[in-house]
C-alpha positions in Angstrom: -19.2 56.2 -48.6 -19.2 56.1 -52.5 -15.5 55.8 -52.8 -15.3 52.7 -50.3 -17.9 51.0 -52.2 -16.0 51.4 -55.7 -12.8 50.5 -54.1 -14.3 47.3 -52.5 -15.9 46.2 -55.9 -12.5 47.0 -57.7 -10.7 44.8 -54.9 -12.9 42.0 -55.3 -12.8 42.2 -58.9 -9.0 42.2 -59.0 -8.7 39.1 -56.6 -11.2 37.4 -58.6 -9.5 37.7 -61.9 -6.0 36.8 -60.2 -7.5 33.6 -58.7 -9.1 32.5 -62.0 -5.9 33.3 -64.0 -3.9 31.2 -61.3 -6.1 28.3 -61.4 -6.2 28.4 -65.3 -2.5 28.7 -65.7 -1.4 26.2 -63.0 0.4 23.1 -64.1 -1.9 20.3 -63.8 -0.2 17.0 -62.8 -1.6 13.7 -63.1 -1.1 11.8 -59.7 -0.1 8.2 -60.2 1.7 5.7 -57.7 5.2 6.4 -58.7 4.9 10.2 -58.3 3.2 9.9 -55.0 5.5 7.4 -53.3 8.7 8.3 -51.5 11.9 7.9 -53.4 14.6 5.5 -51.9 16.9 5.0 -54.8 14.4 3.0 -56.8 13.6 0.6 -54.1 10.3 0.0 -52.6 9.9 1.9 -49.2 11.2 -0.1 -46.1 8.5 1.2 -43.9 5.4 3.6 -44.2 6.4 7.4 -45.0 3.4 8.6 -42.7 4.3 7.7 -39.2 1.8 8.4 -36.6 2.0 11.8 -35.1 2.6 12.2 -31.4 -0.5 13.5 -29.6 1.7 14.4 -26.6 3.9 16.9 -28.8 0.8 18.3 -30.2 -0.5 19.3 -26.8 2.6 20.9 -25.6 2.7 22.8 -29.1 -0.9 24.2 -28.2 0.0 25.0 -24.8 3.1 26.8 -26.0 1.1 28.8 -28.5 -1.5 29.7 -26.2 0.9 30.9 -23.5 2.9 32.9 -26.2 0.1 34.7 -27.2 -0.9 35.6 -23.9 2.6 36.9 -23.0 2.1 39.2 -26.3 -1.1 40.3 -24.9 0.6 41.1 -21.3 3.7 43.0 -22.9 1.7 46.0 -24.1 0.2 46.3 -20.7 3.2 48.0 -19.4 3.0 50.9 -22.0 -0.6 51.4 -21.1 0.4 52.1 -17.8 1.1 55.7 -18.5 -2.2 56.3 -20.3 -4.7 54.7 -17.7 -5.3 55.1 -14.1 -3.2 53.0 -11.8 -6.1 51.2 -9.9 -7.9 50.1 -13.1 -4.6 49.0 -14.6 -3.6 47.0 -11.5 -7.1 45.3 -11.3 -7.0 44.3 -15.2 -3.4 43.1 -14.7 -4.0 41.1 -11.7 -7.0 39.5 -13.1 -5.3 38.8 -16.2 -2.3 37.1 -14.4 -4.6 35.1 -12.1 -6.2 33.8 -15.2 -2.9 32.7 -16.7 -1.9 31.1 -13.3 -5.1 29.2 -13.0 -4.7 27.9 -16.4 -1.1 27.0 -15.5 -2.1 25.3 -12.7 -4.8 23.4 -14.4 -2.5 22.3 -17.2 0.2 21.1 -14.7 -2.6 19.3 -12.6 -3.9 17.4 -15.4 -0.3 16.2 -16.3 -0.2 18.0 -19.7 3.3 19.5 -18.8 4.9 16.2 -18.1 7.3 15.4 -20.7 7.8 11.7 -20.2 5.0 9.0 -19.3 
């Protein structure tokens, strides 16, 4: 217990020192209008550099991320088949897949999977 406490204090101290040194030694830059504007060969920009982000694309990306994480959870279930009973493994797998399918059906029903509007 004592060694864990000493190690934790050392890690926090080293981390704090590194963060302080980084903030002290970092290059401070003064932001002015010219430095923060986009570069277009010396001309004023023709249009805004900040175009609105598509909310549709963001929803598709979030749905992809959610289902990607769920697939990453599904893959180790195959390996756990050998170390657990077949009945409990089947129940857990079926419940998990049903939850995935209900979520997919809900997204499909809400129209979130439509590419064009």
